[in-house]
C-alpha positions in Angstrom: 17.2 -25.4 14.2 16.6 -21.9 12.7 13.8 -21.5 10.0 14.7 -19.8 6.8 12.3 -17.9 4.8 12.3 -18.0 0.9 13.6 -15.1 -1.0 10.8 -12.7 -1.9 11.0 -13.5 -5.6 11.0 -17.3 -4.9 7.9 -16.8 -2.7 5.9 -14.8 -5.4 6.9 -17.2 -8.0 5.7 -20.1 -5.9 2.4 -18.2 -5.3 2.0 -18.0 -9.1 2.5 -21.7 -9.5 0.1 -22.5 -6.7 -2.6 -20.3 -8.3 -2.1 -22.0 -11.7 -2.5 -25.3 -10.1 -5.7 -24.2 -8.4 -7.1 -23.2 -11.8 -7.4 -26.9 -12.6 -9.7 -27.5 -9.6 -11.6 -24.1 -9.4 -14.3 -23.9 -12.1 -14.3 -21.0 -14.5 -17.2 -18.5 -14.0 -18.2 -15.0 -14.5 -20.5 -12.2 -13.3 -22.1 -9.9 -15.8 -20.9 -6.3 -15.3 -22.3 -3.1 -16.2 -21.1 0.5 -16.0 -22.0 2.7 -13.0 -20.5 6.1 -12.5 -17.5 5.1 -14.6 -17.0 1.8 -12.8 -17.5 -1.7 -14.0 -19.8 -3.2 -11.3 -21.0 -6.9 -11.1 -24.7 -7.9 -11.3 -25.0 -10.2 -8.1 -27.5 -12.5 -9.8 -25.7 -13.1 -13.0 -23.1 -15.6 -12.1 -22.7 -18.4 -14.6 -20.1 -21.0 -15.1 -17.8 -21.1 -18.3 -15.9 -23.6 -20.0 -12.7 -24.2 -18.1 -9.4 -22.7 -19.3 -6.9 -23.7 -16.6 -3.5 -22.2 -16.6 -0.7 -24.0 -18.2 3.1 -23.9 -18.1 3.0 -21.2 -20.7 0.8 -19.0 -18.6 3.2 -19.5 -15.6 6.1 -18.2 -17.6 4.2 -15.4 -19.1 2.7 -14.3 -15.7 5.7 -12.1 -14.9 6.0 -10.2 -18.2 2.1 -9.9 -18.4 2.3 -8.5 -14.7 5.0 -6.0 -15.7 2.7 -4.8 -18.5 -0.2 -4.6 -16.3 1.8 -2.5 -13.7 4.1 -0.6 -16.1 2.9 2.7 -14.7 3.9 2.0 -11.1 7.0 0.1 -12.1 8.3 3.0 -14.1 7.0 5.6 -11.4 9.4 3.6 -8.9 12.3 4.0 -11.4 11.7 7.7 -11.8 11.4 8.3 -8.0 14.6 6.5 -7.4 16.4 8.4 -10.2 15.1 11.6 -8.8 16.2 10.9 -5.3 19.6 9.8 -6.8 19.9 13.3 -8.1 18.9 14.7 -4.8 21.2 12.7 -2.9 24.1 13.5 -5.1 23.6 17.2 -4.1 23.9 16.4 -0.5 20.7 18.0 0.3 19.1 15.1 1.9 22.0 14.4 4.3 22.2 18.1 5.3 18.5 18.3 5.9 18.4 15.1 7.8 21.3 16.2 10.0 19.5 19.5 10.8 16.4 17.7 11.8 18.2 15.1 13.7 20.0 17.7 15.8 16.7 19.7 16.4 14.9 16.5 17.4 17.8 15.0 19.5 16.3 13.1 22.3 12.7 13.3 21.1 12.6 10.6 18.4 9.5 9.0 19.7 7.7 12.2 19.5 8.8 12.6 15.8 7.5 9.1 15.1 4.2 9.8 16.6 3.6 13.1 14.9 4.7 11.9 11.5 2.6 8.7 11.8 -0.5 10.8 12.7 0.0 13.0 9.5 0.3 10.0 7.4 -2.6 8.3 9.0 -4.8 11.4 8.4 -3.8 11.5 4.9 -4.6 7.8 4.5 -8.0 8.4 6.1 -9.1 11.3 4.0 -7.4 11.3 0.5 -6.5 7.6 0.6 -2.8 8.1 0.6 -1.0 5.0 -0.7 1.1 5.4 -3.6 1.7 8.9 -2.5 3.9 7.6 0.4 6.6 6.4 -1.9 8.4 9.8 -2.4 8.8 10.2 1.5 10.3 6.9 2.2 14.0 7.4 1.2 14.2 10.6 3.4 12.3 8.9 6.3 14.8 6.0 6.3 17.7 8.5 6.5 15.8 10.4 9.3 15.2 7.2 11.3 18.8 6.2 11.1 20.1 9.6 12.3 17.6 9.3 15.3 19.0 6.0 16.1 16.4 3.6 14.6 16.6 1.4 11.5 15.1 1.4 8.0 12.1 -0.5 9.0 11.2 2.2 11.5 11.6 4.8 8.7 9.5 2.8 6.3 6.8 2.1 8.8 6.3 5.7 9.7 4.8 6.3 6.3 3.7 2.8 5.2 2.1 1.7 8.5 0.8 5.0 9.3 -1.0 5.6 6.1 -2.1 2.0 6.1 -3.7 2.4 9.3 -5.5 5.5 8.1 -6.5 3.9 4.9 -8.0 0.8 6.9 -9.8 3.0 9.3 -10.8 5.7 6.7 -13.6 8.1 7.3 -13.4 10.4 4.2 -11.5 8.2 1.7 -13.2 8.6 -1.7 -11.5 5.5 -3.2 -12.8 3.0 -0.6 -15.6 4.6 1.6 -16.9 6.8 -1.2 -17.0 4.1 -3.9 -18.2 1.3 -1.6 -20.9 3.5 0.0 -22.1 4.7 -3.6 -22.4 1.0 -4.8 -24.2 -0.1 -1.6 -26.6 2.8 -1.9 -25.6 4.2 1.6 -25.6 8.0 1.9 -22.0 9.2 1.0 -19.6 9.5 3.9 -22.4 8.7 6.4 -21.6 7.3 9.6 -18.6 9.7 10.3 -18.7 9.6 14.1 -18.2 5.8 14.3 -15.7 5.9 11.3 -13.7 8.4 13.3 -13.6 6.0 16.3 -12.4 3.2 13.9 -9.7 5.5 12.6 -8.6 6.4 16.0 -8.4 2.8 17.2 -6.5 1.5 14.0 -4.0 4.4 14.1 -3.3 4.1 17.9 -2.5 0.4 17.6 -0.2 1.1 14.7 1.6 3.9 16.5 2.1 1.9 19.7 3.4 -1.0 17.8 5.8 1.0 15.7 7.1 2.8 18.9 7.4 -0.6 20.6 9.7 -1.7 17.7 11.6 1.5 17.4 12.5 1.6 21.2 13.9 -1.9 20.8 16.2 -1.2 17.9 17.2 2.3 19.0 21.0 2.8 18.7 21.4 -0.8 17.5 20.5 -0.4 13.8 23.8 0.1 11.8 23.8 2.5 9.0 23.8 0.6 5.8 27.2 0.6 3.9 25.7 -0.8 0.9 25.3 2.6 -0.7 28.2 4.9 -0.3 26.4 7.9 -1.6 23.9 7.8 1.3 26.9 8.0 3.7 28.6 10.7 1.9 25.4 12.8 1.7 24.8 12.5 5.5 28.1 14.4 6.1 27.0 17.3 4.0 26.6 20.9 5.2 23.3 22.5 4.7 24.5 25.4 2.5 22.3 27.6 0.3 22.3 25.3 -2.6 21.2 22.4 -0.6 18.5 24.6 1.1 17.3 25.4 -2.4 17.2 21.7 -3.3 15.2 21.0 -0.2 12.8 23.8 -1.2 12.3 22.0 -4.6 11.5 18.8 -2.7 8.9 20.6 -0.5 7.2 22.2 -3.4 7.1 18.8 -5.2 5.5 17.1 -2.2 2.9 19.9 -2.0 2.2 19.5 -5.7 1.8 15.7 -5.2 -0.7 16.3 -2.3 -2.8 19.1 -4.1 -2.6 17.3 -7.4 -3.8 14.0 -6.0 -6.6 15.7 -3.9 -7.8 18.6 -6.2 -6.8 17.6 -9.7 -7.3 13.9 -9.6 -3.7 13.3 -10.6 -2.7 9.6 -11.2 0.7 7.9 -11.4 1.5 9.4 -14.7 1.2 13.0 -13.5 3.1 12.1 -10.3 5.8 10.6 -12.3 6.0 13.8 -14.3 6.6 15.8 -11.0 9.6 13.7 -10.1 11.0 14.2 -13.6 10.9 17.7 -13.0 12.3 17.5 -9.5 15.3 15.6 -11.0 16.0 18.3 -13.6 15.5 21.3 -11.2 17.4 19.7 -8.3 20.3 19.0 -10.6 20.5 22.5 -11.8 19.9 24.0 -8.4 22.3 21.8 -6.7 25.2 22.6 -9.3 25.6 19.1 -10.6 25.4 20.1 -14.2 23.8 18.1 -17.0 26.3 15.0 -17.2 26.4 14.5 -13.4 22.6 15.0 -13.1 22.1 12.1 -15.7 24.6 9.8 -14.1 23.1 10.3 -10.6 19.6 9.7 -12.0 20.6 6.4 -13.7 22.5 5.3 -10.6 19.4 6.2 -8.4 17.0 4.2 -10.8 19.4 1.1 -11.1 19.7 1.0 -7.3 16.0 -0.1 -7.0 15.7 -2.1 -10.3 15.1 -5.4 -8.4 12.3 -3.8 -6.2 10.8 -2.1 -9.1 10.6 -5.3 -11.2 9.2 -7.4 -8.3 6.0 -5.4 -8.7 5.3 -7.1 -11.9 6.0 -10.5 -10.4 3.6 -9.7 -7.5 0.9 -9.1 -10.1 1.4 -12.6 -11.6 -1.0 -14.2 -9.2 -3.9 -12.0 -10.4 -2.9 -12.4 -13.9 -3.3 -16.2 -13.5 -6.6 -16.0 -11.9 -8.0 -13.3 -14.3 -6.8 -15.4 -17.4 -8.5 -18.5 -16.1 -11.6 -16.6 -15.1 -11.7 -18.1 -11.6 -11.8 -15.0 -9.5 -15.6 -14.6 -9.8 -16.0 -18.2 -9.0 -14.2 -17.7 -5.7 -16.2 -14.7 -4.8 -19.4 -16.5 -5.6 -18.3 -19.5 -3.4 -17.4 -17.5 -0.3 -20.5 -15.4 -0.6 -22.6 -18.5 -0.5 -20.9 -19.7 2.7 -21.5 -16.3 4.3 -25.2 -16.3 3.4 -25.9 -19.4 5.4 -24.5 -18.0 8.7 -26.4 -16.3 11.6 -26.4 -12.4 11.5 -23.7 -12.0 14.1 -21.4 -14.6 12.4 -22.1 -13.1 9.0 -20.4 -10.0 10.0 -17.2 -11.9 10.6 -17.8 -13.9 7.5 -18.1 -10.8 5.2 -15.1 -9.4 6.9 -13.1 -12.6 6.3 -14.2 -12.8 2.7 -13.0 -9.1 2.2 -9.6 -9.9 3.8 -9.2 -12.8 1.5 -10.2 -10.9 -1.5 -7.5 -8.2 -0.9 -4.8 -10.9 -1.6 -6.4 -11.4 -5.0 -7.7 -7.9 -5.7 -5.2 -5.4 -4.3 -7.2 -2.4 -5.8 -9.5 -0.9 -3.1 -12.0 0.4 -5.7 -11.7 -2.7 -7.8 -12.5 -4.8 -4.7 -15.5 -2.7 -4.0 -16.8 -3.1 -7.5 -16.4 -6.8 -7.3 -17.6 -7.7 -3.8 -20.1 -5.0 -2.6 -22.8 -5.8 -5.2 -22.6 -9.4 -4.2 -22.2 -9.1 -0.4 -24.6 -6.1 0.3 -27.8 -8.1 -0.7 -26.5 -10.9 1.4 -26.1 -8.6 4.3 -29.7 -7.5 3.9 -30.9 -11.1 4.0 -29.0 -12.1 7.3 -29.9 -8.8 9.1 -26.5 -6.9 8.9 -26.8 -3.2 7.9 -25.1 -2.2 4.6 -23.3 0.5 6.5 -21.6 -2.3 8.5 -21.1 -4.4 5.4 -19.2 -1.4 3.9 -17.0 -1.2 7.1 -16.2 -4.7 6.8 -15.1 -4.3 3.2 -13.0 -1.2 4.2 -11.3 -2.9 7.0 -10.8 -6.1 5.0 -9.3 -4.1 2.1 -7.1 -1.9 4.1 -5.6 -4.0 6.9 -3.5 -6.2 4.5 -2.3 -3.5 2.2 1.1 -3.2 3.8 1.5 -6.8 4.3 0.4 -8.9 1.3 3.1 -9.3 -1.3 0.6 -9.0 -4.2 0.1 -5.2 -3.3 2.1 -3.3 -5.9 2.7 0.0 -4.1 3.7 -1.7 -1.0 6.2 -4.0 -2.7 7.5 -0.7 -4.3 7.9 0.9 -0.9 9.9 -2.1 0.4 12.2 -1.7 -2.7 12.7 2.1 -1.8 13.6 1.2 1.7 15.6 -1.8 0.7 13.9 -4.3 3.1 13.1 -7.8 1.9 9.4 -8.7 2.2 10.3 -11.6 4.6 12.1 -9.3 7.0 9.2 -6.9 6.9 6.7 -9.7 7.5 8.5 -10.7 10.6 7.9 -7.1 11.8 4.4 -6.9 10.6 2.7 -10.1 11.4 1.9 -9.4 15.0 0.5 -6.0 14.0 -1.7 -7.8 11.3 -3.3 -10.0 14.0 -3.8 -7.0 16.3 -5.6 -5.0 13.5 -7.7 -8.0 12.5 -8.8 -8.6 16.0 -9.6 -4.9 16.6 -11.5 -4.8 13.2 -13.7 -7.7 14.2 -14.5 -6.3 17.7 -15.5 -2.9 15.9 -17.6 -4.7 13.4 -19.3 -6.7 16.2 -20.0 -3.4 18.0 -21.2 -1.8 14.9 -23.6 -4.8 14.3 -24.8 -4.9 18.0 -25.9 -1.2 17.9 -27.5 -1.5 14.6 -25.1 1.0 13.0 
């Protein structure tokens, strides 16, 4: 008998219900927080219990709309990206460009996958590329199809590539920089070992994606659910379409430079793609009305995936509203403190992995967990550098697996792959990453890194 997985929406709503039930058994509690370099950081000795406020039926029903409010920036960012690519697709530029690349790379698809994943992994390890992968996904899916692969392969190039780099980051200011600052470890110290970690995590990711891609090559049918994609692929790369591709390249450069040099956030990145939609429509000869129609069609095509980001946030909404997150951190930190030093490394690692399902933000997780776990690491003989690495790996490994991670669910929306199908592809890689991370942490502990 074949097992069937629940729909992504049903799964996420089920997690909200489970979280709400748990609030009736987990005591409410809170750590005091103080401002440190613009971040709210917990005082590890300040935990105290509060009067319980368990979630009720009304909280369950309001978790989705509250989640949408909390994630409004990324939800509308997805709509705008979808609209912009709807305009670009209507010009035929994507199809023409993909055809040209596919012809140039004929017979060398594996090499294309390796090179592109290395680029994304490097970006993940240095500038913390995560949400910035989203604009690349529609084009990568088309490229993967033209090379004989499927949409999961195209999505994995960016999501898994950047995810591997993010987990094994060596210069990521949002994880390594924040965590080392809170743990009072010299900023970006331990670079040599972090480069080794990055190389191991990235190599595992590339080998896994290649293994999958080779299995599906020439067997993945081109989706017929969106006629505009098929129509655009037949296009010729004329001057207008080349100009549109130039607009895309300039936009992606602006995204990279803006995120790295000017600290652009989701708002600024969304503005870039509003400009892309307008300029591509004019350059591609669509005119105002056709540009507007294409934008609306592109945005409406990913509405379900955009809205699911708010539903994914619902679990955190429930736990924050009942003030049980700090209690969970306090409880698991207490368990780790009773372990011998070598086992504490794995314990801290496990805590961080679990926390990432509850607190998907890397910097947010650092601000919550590092002040609590760093002093425990001192007590059990684990260096703070190793504790930071445990946080970094625990935070990064599940980013492209957990359905509570907003940008990741947005990515699945853009490549039109349900979470259950992606999970079937990803869970063995998750185990490989988790195992490799544990080995790397035990080595770091053994050498007193």
